[in-house]
ZAMARGU-4260 file (C-alpha; in steps of 0.2 Angstrom, whole numbers, plus 5000, padded with zeros to 4 digits):
<rodrens>
0) 4832/4976/5040 | 4828/4994/5042 | 4842/5006/5048 | 4831/5013/5062 | 4832/4997/5071
5) 4850/4998/5072 | 4861/5006/5086 | 4854/5025/5086 | 4867/5031/5097 | 4883/5023/5089
10) 4898/5033/5084 | 4896/5039/5065 | 4916/5037/5064 | 4923/5018/5065 | 4937/5015/5079
15) 4942/4998/5078 | 4944/4983/5065 | 4927/4974/5065 | 4931/4960/5054 | 4943/4954/5039
20) 4940/4946/5023 | 4951/4935/5015 | 4953/4926/4999 | 4961/4908/5001 | 4977/4906/4990
25) 4971/4893/4980 | 4956/4903/4974 | 4968/4915/4965 | 4969/4903/4951 | 4988/4906/4947
30) 5004/4900/4952 | 5012/4913/4964 | 5031/4904/4963 | 5045/4913/4953 | 5059/4903/4946
35) 5075/4911/4948 | 5094/4906/4945 | 5106/4907/4959 | 5121/4898/4960 | 5118/4887/4945
40) 5102/4881/4952 | 5084/4886/4948 | 5074/4889/4964 | 5057/4894/4966 | 5054/4909/4976
45) 5035/4916/4982 | 5029/4931/4974 | 5019/4939/4989 | 5013/4953/4976 | 5001/4942/4970
50) 4989/4941/4985 | 4989/4960/4987 | 4972/4969/4987 | 4974/4984/4976 | 4957/4992/4974
55) 4939/4990/4983 | 4922/4995/4978 | 4906/4993/4987 | 4890/4993/4975 | 4876/5006/4977
60) 4868/4996/4990 | 4882/4991/5001 | 4877/4973/5001 | 4894/4967/4991 | 4911/4973/4991
65) 4921/4969/4975 | 4940/4967/4978 | 4954/4967/4964 | 4970/4958/4968 | 4987/4957/4962
70) 4984/4940/4954 | 4972/4947/4942 | 4956/4939/4951 | 4941/4949/4956 | 4932/4942/4971
75) 4915/4948/4977 | 4912/4947/4994 | 4896/4947/5004 | 4896/4960/5017 | 4883/4953/5029
80) 4889/4936/5032 | 4907/4939/5026 | 4908/4925/5013 | 4912/4924/4994 | 4899/4927/4983
85) 4907/4926/4966 | 4925/4925/4960 | 4932/4929/4943 | 4948/4924/4940 | 4962/4930/4928
90) 4959/4929/4910 | 4977/4920/4907 | 4978/4908/4922 | 4995/4901/4916 | 5003/4918/4911
95) 5019/4922/4919 | 5021/4938/4929 | 5031/4946/4915 | 5018/4943/4903 | 5003/4947/4913
100) 5009/4952/4929 | 4996/4967/4932 | 4985/4967/4945 | 4968/4973/4945 | 4968/4991/4949
105) 4951/4996/4946 | 4935/4989/4950 | 4918/4998/4947 | 4899/4992/4949 | 4884/4998/4940
110) 4870/5006/4949 | 4860/4989/4949 | 4875/4978/4952 | 4871/4969/4936 | 4888/4973/4928
115) 4905/4973/4935 | 4920/4983/4926 | 4938/4979/4929 | 4954/4985/4923 | 4973/4986/4926
120) 4985/5001/4926 | 4997/4999/4911 | 4985/4986/4903 | 4977/4988/4885 | 4962/4977/4889
125) 4947/4981/4900 | 4933/4969/4905 | 4916/4970/4909 | 4907/4956/4918 | 4889/4952/4916
130) 4885/4947/4935 | 4868/4940/4931 | 4876/4926/4920 | 4874/4910/4928 | 4892/4903/4921
135) 4900/4920/4925 | 4910/4916/4942 | 4921/4903/4945 | 4921/4890/4957 | 4922/4892/4975
140) 4908/4904/4977 | 4896/4905/4993 | 4891/4890/5001 | 4885/4888/5018 | 4889/4870/5025
145) 4883/4864/5042 | 4894/4849/5040 | 4911/4845/5034 | 4913/4828/5027 | 4926/4820/5015
150) 4911/4814/5003 | 4904/4832/5002 | 4922/4838/4998 | 4924/4825/4985 | 4907/4829/4978
155) 4912/4847/4976 | 4929/4843/4968 | 4920/4833/4956 | 4907/4846/4953 | 4922/4859/4950
160) 4929/4848/4936 | 4912/4845/4927 | 4911/4854/4909 | 4894/4852/4902 | 4895/4852/4882
165) 4875/4854/4879 | 4863/4867/4889 | 4855/4853/4897 | 4872/4847/4904 | 4879/4864/4909
170) 4880/4868/4929 | 4878/4885/4936 | 4893/4889/4947 | 4888/4903/4957 | 4888/4889/4971
175) 4893/4871/4973 | 4873/4866/4974 | 4867/4876/4959 | 4861/4864/4944 | 4851/4868/4930
180) 4835/4865/4941 | 4841/4875/4956 | 4850/4890/4947 | 4845/4908/4947 | 4826/4911/4948
185) 4828/4924/4933 | 4838/4913/4921 | 4831/4914/4903 | 4830/4897/4895 | 4830/4905/4878
190) 4849/4907/4879 | 4863/4894/4877 | 4874/4900/4892 | 4894/4899/4888 | 4908/4902/4900
195) 4921/4910/4887 | 4924/4929/4887 | 4920/4937/4871 | 4933/4947/4864 | 4928/4962/4854
200) 4937/4974/4841 | 4934/4992/4847 | 4928/5006/4835 | 4935/5024/4840 | 4926/5039/4836
205) 4929/5057/4840 | 4915/5070/4842 | 4907/5077/4825 | 4909/5059/4817 | 4895/5050/4810
210) 4891/5033/4817 | 4878/5020/4810 | 4872/5005/4820 | 4876/4988/4813 | 4864/4978/4822
215) 4846/4977/4828 | 4841/4982/4845 | 4839/4969/4858 | 4819/4969/4856 | 4821/4962/4839
220) 4831/4946/4845 | 4827/4930/4835 | 4815/4917/4841 | 4828/4901/4838 | 4833/4899/4855
225) 4845/4885/4851 | 4859/4895/4840 | 4857/4909/4852 | 4873/4911/4865 | 4875/4923/4880
230) 4892/4927/4885 | 4897/4931/4903 | 4910/4944/4899 | 4916/4956/4886 | 4935/4961/4884
235) 4942/4975/4871 | 4958/4981/4868 | 4961/5000/4870 | 4971/5011/4858 | 4982/5015/4873
240) 4986/5008/4890 | 4975/5012/4904 | 4983/5027/4913 | 4970/5032/4927 | 4952/5032/4931
245) 4939/5019/4926 | 4920/5018/4931 | 4905/5012/4925 | 4890/5026/4920 | 4878/5028/4935
250) 4862/5025/4924 | 4869/5015/4909 | 4874/4999/4914 | 4885/4996/4899 | 4894/5012/4897
255) 4907/5020/4906 | 4923/5032/4906 | 4942/5028/4905 | 4957/5038/4906 | 4971/5032/4895
260) 4991/5034/4898 | 4992/5048/4885 | 4980/5059/4894 | 4965/5057/4885 | 4948/5055/4893
265) 4935/5043/4883 | 4918/5035/4885 | 4915/5018/4879 | 4897/5010/4877 | 4893/4992/4873
270) 4877/4989/4865 | 4865/4977/4874 | 4865/4964/4859 | 4883/4961/4861 | 4883/4950/4875
275) 4872/4939/4864 | 4878/4929/4847 | 4866/4921/4833 | 4867/4919/4815 | 4883/4927/4808
280) 4895/4931/4824 | 4903/4946/4814 | 4887/4955/4811 | 4887/4962/4828 | 4891/4980/4834
285) 4907/4982/4841 | 4910/4992/4858 | 4911/5010/4854 | 4926/5022/4861 | 4923/5041/4860
290) 4937/5052/4865 | 4931/5068/4875 | 4949/5076/4877 | 4963/5069/4868 | 4976/5074/4879
295) 4985/5088/4867 | 4979/5102/4878 | 4976/5094/4896 | 4984/5078/4901 | 4971/5072/4911
300) 4975/5059/4925 | 4958/5055/4934 | 4940/5058/4931 | 4923/5053/4939 | 4905/5054/4933
305) 4893/5065/4942 | 4879/5055/4951 | 4867/5056/4937 | 4880/5053/4924 | 4877/5070/4914
310) 4893/5078/4919 | 4911/5073/4921 | 4924/5081/4932 | 4942/5078/4928 | 4960/5084/4935
315) 4975/5085/4924 | 4993/5082/4926 | 4998/5101/4927 | 4986/5106/4941 | 4969/5109/4931
320) 4951/5104/4936 | 4940/5103/4921 | 4920/5099/4920 | 4912/5092/4904 | 4894/5090/4899
325) 4890/5073/4892 | 4871/5073/4893 | 4867/5072/4875 | 4883/5060/4870 | 4875/5044/4877
330) 4857/5049/4870 | 4863/5046/4854 | 4867/5027/4858 | 4853/5022/4870 | 4840/5029/4859
335) 4830/5016/4849 | 4833/5025/4832 | 4843/5015/4821 | 4848/5030/4810 | 4865/5037/4808
340) 4869/5049/4823 | 4882/5062/4824 | 4893/5063/4839 | 4891/5080/4847 | 4905/5091/4849
345) 4910/5092/4869 | 4921/5105/4878 | 4926/5109/4895 | 4913/5119/4903 | 4924/5125/4916
350) 4943/5125/4918 | 4950/5129/4936 | 4967/5130/4941 | 4973/5121/4956 | 4985/5131/4969
355) 5003/5126/4965 | 4999/5117/4949 | 5000/5100/4958 | 4997/5084/4949 | 4980/5074/4954
360) 4978/5056/4953 | 4961/5053/4962 | 4944/5061/4960 | 4928/5056/4968 | 4911/5064/4966
365) 4899/5064/4981 | 4884/5054/4980 | 4873/5068/4983 | 4880/5079/4969 | 4886/5094/4980
370) 4905/5092/4979 | 4919/5083/4972 | 4936/5079/4979 | 4953/5077/4972 | 4968/5069/4978
375) 4984/5078/4975 | 5003/5075/4974 | 5007/5087/4988 | 4997/5076/5001 | 4981/5088/5001
380) 4963/5083/4998 | 4954/5098/4989 | 4936/5099/4990 | 4926/5109/4977 | 4908/5114/4976
385) 4900/5107/4960 | 4887/5122/4959 | 4900/5135/4961 | 4912/5127/4948 | 4898/5125/4936
390) 4888/5141/4938 | 4902/5154/4943 | 4918/5146/4938 | 4927/5162/4936 | 4923/5165/4955
395) 4932/5150/4962 | 4949/5154/4967 | 4953/5140/4980 | 4944/5125/4986 | 4929/5126/4998
400) 4941/5116/5011 | 4957/5107/5011 | 4961/5091/5021 | 4979/5086/5026 | 4991/5081/5040
405) 5000/5097/5041 | 5014/5090/5052 | 5019/5075/5043 | 5013/5081/5026 | 5010/5063/5023
410) 5003/5059/5005 | 4987/5048/5003 | 4986/5032/4994 | 4967/5034/4993 | 4952/5041/5000
415) 4932/5040/4999 | 4917/5049/5005 | 4903/5043/5017 | 4887/5038/5009 | 4879/5057/5014
420) 4895/5065/5012 | 4896/5069/5029 | 4915/5062/5031 | 4929/5060/5021 | 4943/5046/5025
425) 4960/5047/5019 | 4972/5031/5019 | 4991/5034/5020 | 5005/5024/5023 | 5015/5029/5038
430) 5034/5030/5042 | 5033/5016/5055 | 5027/5005/5041 | 5009/5005/5048 | 4995/5012/5037
435) 4984/5027/5044 | 4967/5033/5041 | 4962/5052/5043 | 4944/5054/5046 | 4937/5071/5044
440) 4921/5081/5045 | 4917/5088/5026 | 4907/5102/5032 | 4918/5109/5046 | 4935/5102/5041
445) 4938/5095/5058 | 4949/5079/5061 | 4936/5068/5069 | 4949/5053/5072 | 4965/5045/5067
450) 4966/5026/5066 | 4982/5016/5065 | 4982/5000/5057 | 4993/4984/5057 | 5011/4985/5049
455) 5005/4982/5030 | 5004/4993/5015 | 4987/5001/5010 | 4982/5002/4993 | 4964/5006/4994
460) 4950/5012/5006 | 4930/5012/5003 | 4917/5018/5014 | 4901/5010/5014 | 4887/5020/5006
465) 4874/5018/5019 | 4883/5012/5035 | 4898/5018/5046 | 4911/5006/5039 | 4927/5007/5031
470) 4935/4995/5020 | 4954/4995/5018 | 4964/4985/5005 | 4981/4980/5011 | 4997/4972/5005
475) 4995/4955/5014 | 4979/4950/5005 | 4967/4955/5020 | 4953/4966/5018 | 4951/4976/5036
480) 4933/4981/5040 | 4933/4996/5051 | 4917/4997/5062 | 4910/5005/5078 | 4912/4998/5096
485) 4894/4994/5103 | 4891/5004/5119 | 4877/4997/5130 | 4877/5013/5142 | 4869/5023/5127
490) 4853/5013/5130 | 4855/5012/5149 | 4864/5026/5159 | 4865/5015/5174 | 4872/4999/5164
495) 4888/4992/5173 | 4898/4978/5164 | 4903/4965/5175 | 4920/4956/5175 | 4912/4939/5177
500) 4896/4931/5179 | 4886/4935/5194 | 4870/4926/5200 | 4856/4937/5201 | 4844/4938/5217
505) 4826/4942/5214 | 4819/4952/5227 | 4802/4949/5235 | 4787/4954/5223 | 4798/4959/5210
510) 4792/4949/5195 | 4775/4946/5202 | 4760/4945/5191 | 4742/4948/5194 | 4726/4938/5189
515) 4727/4945/5171 | 4745/4939/5169 | 4752/4956/5171 | 4767/4961/5180 | 4763/4971/5195
520) 4772/4988/5195 | 4778/4995/5212 | 4774/5011/5217 | 4791/5018/5220 | 4796/5010/5203
525) 4801/5023/5192 | 4804/5011/5176 | 4785/5012/5173 | 4780/5006/5156 | 4764/5013/5148
530) 4752/4999/5141 | 4753/5008/5124 | 4771/5006/5124 | 4772/4987/5128 | 4758/4983/5116
535) 4766/4992/5101 | 4771/4981/5088 | 4788/4983/5080 | 4789/4979/5061 | 4805/4970/5056
540) 4799/4963/5040 | 4795/4978/5030 | 4809/4987/5020 | 4807/5005/5021 | 4817/5017/5008
545) 4833/5022/5013 | 4836/5040/5010 | 4853/5037/5002 | 4845/5029/4988 | 4830/5042/4987
550) 4834/5045/4968 | 4831/5028/4963 | 4817/5028/4952 | 4817/5008/4949 | 4809/4994/4959
555) 4820/4986/4972 | 4818/4969/4963 | 4829/4977/4950 | 4844/4976/4961 | 4853/4960/4957
560) 4859/4948/4973 | 4870/4932/4971 | 4859/4918/4978 | 4867/4908/4993 | 4863/4889/4993
565) 4864/4879/5009 | 4873/4862/5008 | 4872/4847/5018 | 4859/4857/5029 | 4856/4847/5046
570) 4839/4838/5047 | 4829/4838/5063 | 4826/4821/5071
</rodrens>
């Protein structure tokens, strides 16, 4: 639907909880009870942390929202119909909280929603999912049911337990009704789709090193379709634990950045052929990790790509803001030339000090590329202009704007920017155990509203890229979607809401028609509508370009969408 057909008079700032999203307990795929010794007896206590939502991320179009949970599961919700479109469980389902108790703290979408990157703070392993893989998401995905019967539930249960060993027996599990004949429309039958995760070794390089590709580019795939396998996800271990930001590259769907625990800023790249396996499984190019800053001079805590992926903005532990130009780096890997390549040297383009030398733990660059915002330990959100930092760094003495609660000095757990960059929202946990959302105008610095949530802990907030919706991740496992209250008085100033239904009495000659079957307009009627306005056709089918995505050059068909199947649809008699 075109955005112009929505309420043009609606508030641009949300003011109430519009809806909530929830992932049922059984879909976390793990035992959430811990065994404890008490008075020479073993008792099982429920661990409530496993169902907490640690991180949220809208895809670029705002059609889906991915949520990382304390159980290690990642759920993808459809924003429109509030259903689950995909579910990626913890890699080790039977792991104990001590061995694999790290929840998903970072979730990042690629530009076309075709890959999904996940990771956990304090964990060595990061994982990238291929969302277009028909066997990637686990059971329990989007199914719209019109009837609930015992037979249908039993059939669905048997469907979940089915494990085909050949390509003809495999079943697509994006929904209960998907089979080999009703799977994705763009499915490629050349591949033998498998469900297991592909664990890869990692090759680490530094600027100035020479790298030689080990495999053919994807256009030289063999024609033998029987021996070619396609994996739904790729995981690899980093040399140090994840210590900060984790983000997919805005242009390259299989590349991204990661901040390690030792303060290093690194870029990783996964070759497209790594998702496939044919012939000798050992003759494949491993994922590449390139260190941009090793943490010796600056201990980097958070970083983010610019909107085009050619720049990286980073913040350090000792209160510095850095900028790196990486436009030539990924060109060495994405080019089709298989000759040896030398990784270019990269240094900080600018180095700006933050007042008070405050540590920063969260950085976001606006989608329009005009500014970036840093969340510091002193409870202040600082907004910097990208043009000033990049062109005149010596003239940047302080940020353009600062946002904080000057009374309580509360520290923000998370923040996000609206799609057009006009507003900024900061989420904090209040002293009364209720989370608070502060909404400012990024241009004027005026506090637009302060929203009070329920008595739960807040972990993450995300602003819809094209609509005035704010998603809040909480400790009770619910995702609160804040929206605007619909006000009919904006369309009709004389509109009055009634406490109950009232029978309407038609006046004489009010709805009379003439011989041409047209309503007769009374002379004193001021609500006269011209013939041109009555006969005007309103197009509700054509999809017009949204200004937020004006920079996209690809066709809309390149954007991936999870298919929804209808189960037990009612037949008209």
